N, C-alpha and C positions, 0 to 999 in steps of 0.2 A: 504494500500500500504506500502511496505517496507520503512523504514525511509531513506534509501539511495536514492538520487535523480539521475536520469539518466541525461546525458548531455543535451538532448533536454529540459527537465524540468528546469534545471538550466538556460539555455538560455532564456526560456520563462519567468522565474521569473525576469531575468535581463531586458528583454524587458518591463515587467510590471512596474518595478522600474523606468525605463527611462520614460515611458509614464506618470507615476504618477508625476515625477519631472517636465516634460514638461507641463502637463496640469495645475498643481498647479502654475507654474511660469506665465502662461497665464490667470489664473483664469477662466479656462474652465473645466466644468464637463465632465468626461468620465465615462461610466458604463460598467462593464463586463456583458456579456451574455453567455449562453451556459455552457459548462463543467467547465470552470474556475470560473464562477459566482457561481455555485453550490458548488464547493470546498471552495471558500472563505466564503460562507454562513455557510458551515459545519465546517469550521476552520481546514480542513485537506485536503491533496492531496489524492484523491480517486483512481486516475488512471493516466496513461500517456496520455497526450493530444496531438492531432495532430496540433492544432492551438489555437489562442486566439481571441475571438470575443469581440470587443469593440464598444460601441455606444456613439454618441454625437449628438449635433444639427448640421444640415447641414450648418448653418450660420458660424460655426467655421472652415469649410473646408480649406479655404485659409490660415488662421492663423496657423492651425495645420500642414498643408503641409509645410509651410515655416519653422516652428519650427523643424519639422522632418529633413528637408534638412540641417538646421543649426547644428543639432545634429549628422550629418554624415550619414543619410539615403539617399540612392540614389533614385531618382524619375523616374518613367516610367508610362506615361498615356497609359493604355491598351484600354480603351473605355470610353464612356461618363459616364458609371456607375462603372468603376473600375480603381483605381489608385494603383500601386504597389510601395512599398518602401522596400528597402533592405539595411541592414547595413552590410558592408563587414565582420566585425569581428564576427557578430552574424549569418550571412547567413540566414536571415529570411525575406522573402517578406511579406509585409503588403498589403492586398487587401481591397479596399473600395468597398462594395457591394451596388448595386442600391437599395435604400430603397423603401418600399411600401408607407410609409408616407414620402413625399418629404421634410419634415422638419427635419427628423432624418437621421443621417449618420451612417452606419454600417461599422465597420472595422473588418477584419478577418486577423490575423497574422498567416500565414502558417509556420509550423516548420518541415515538412517532405516532 
């Protein structure tokens, strides 16, 4: 991929930085999955991504939701398996996906 980053990629990297700071401050592990996980493993951005997929343990749900709210993310409960967060200056909703394994919480951060 060209060394120039598009606006969506820059926003996604900002979201990832924020998630890292938040999770470290709470001593909670988050893991990337999907396209961004592969890019971080390879050490380079290979393509433009539509979203960011993040995984953590479901026991951290309430703590992370509260921290995201405190960080300026708006909260909207969509269903029992989906919670959206959106930060006005980044315009990125974050979707919690219903996990197959009920101990794991999957997050998908939409960017388009």
